C-alpha positions as CSV (number, residue, x, y, z in Angstrom):
1,M,-0.1,0.2,0.1
2,S,1.3,3.5,-0.8
3,F,1.0,6.2,1.7
4,F,0.3,8.6,-1.4
5,G,-2.2,6.3,-3.0
6,G,-4.3,8.8,-4.6
7,G,-7.0,11.3,-4.0
8,K,-9.0,8.7,-1.8
9,P,-8.5,7.6,1.8
10,N,-6.3,4.9,2.8
11,E,-7.7,1.4,3.5
12,I,-7.0,0.6,7.1
13,E,-8.0,-2.8,8.7
14,N,-10.8,-2.3,11.1
15,W,-11.0,1.4,10.6
16,V,-13.3,3.8,8.4
17,C,-12.8,7.3,6.9
18,V,-15.6,9.6,8.1
19,M,-14.1,12.9,7.0
20,E,-12.0,14.3,4.4
21,R,-10.7,17.9,4.5
22,S,-7.9,20.0,3.1
23,S,-8.6,22.2,6.6
24,E,-6.5,20.8,9.5
25,F,-8.7,23.1,11.7
26,E,-11.9,21.5,10.5
27,V,-10.6,18.0,11.2
28,E,-8.9,18.7,14.8
29,M,-12.6,20.3,15.7
30,A,-14.3,17.0,14.4
31,K,-12.0,14.8,16.4
32,N,-12.5,16.8,19.6
33,Y,-16.1,16.6,19.1
34,L,-16.3,12.9,18.6
35,A,-13.9,12.4,21.6
36,N,-16.5,14.4,23.9
37,Q,-19.3,12.1,22.3
38,K,-16.8,9.0,23.5
39,I,-16.1,8.1,19.9
40,P,-12.5,7.3,19.5
41,S,-10.6,8.6,16.2
42,N,-7.2,9.0,14.4
43,I,-6.2,11.6,11.7
44,L,-4.3,10.9,8.9
45,S,-2.5,13.8,6.9
46,K,-1.4,13.6,3.5
47,R,-0.2,17.3,3.5
48,D,3.1,17.7,2.3
49,S,4.6,19.6,5.0
50,A,7.7,20.2,3.3
51,H,6.2,22.3,0.6
52,G,3.1,23.7,2.3
53,L,0.9,22.4,-0.2
54,N,-2.8,23.4,0.5
55,I,-4.6,21.9,-2.7
56,G,-5.0,18.9,-4.5
57,E,-4.6,15.4,-3.1
58,M,-1.4,15.9,-1.2
59,S,-3.2,18.4,1.2
60,L,-5.9,16.1,2.1
61,I,-6.6,15.3,5.9
62,Y,-8.7,12.3,6.7
63,L,-10.4,11.5,10.0
64,Y,-10.8,7.5,10.9
65,V,-12.8,5.4,13.5
66,P,-13.0,2.3,14.3
67,Q,-15.6,0.3,12.3
68,G,-17.8,-0.4,15.0
69,F,-18.3,3.5,15.8
70,E,-19.1,4.7,12.1
71,K,-22.9,5.1,12.5
72,K,-22.3,6.7,15.5
73,A,-19.5,8.9,14.3
74,R,-21.5,10.1,11.1
75,K,-24.3,10.8,13.1
76,A,-22.3,13.2,15.5
77,L,-20.5,14.8,12.7
78,A,-23.9,15.4,11.0
79,E,-25.1,17.1,14.0
80,L,-21.9,19.4,14.5
81,Q,-22.2,20.5,10.9
82,D,-26.0,21.5,11.9
83,K,-24.8,23.2,14.4
84,L,-22.0,25.3,12.6
85,D,-24.8,25.8,9.8
86,E,-26.9,27.4,12.6
87,D,-24.3,29.9,13.5
88,E,-23.5,31.1,10.3
């Protein structure tokens, strides 16, 4: 498996990608929100820090949760997005 295997999330055994963004802030906020909901998560960043790229597939940041938490995590992230939309 190549770390830079394209613009899609890596397949990681027993983990599911529930968010894909180019903003580190958004992914960190989502990770913290999930932690408050007692949902474990991990971040995988494909950002090229050597060149500071913020566009394209080499700037994507992914949020993963264990497979057993996918449904709960997606629901929590949808609720978070609704709250953020209300604040705009």
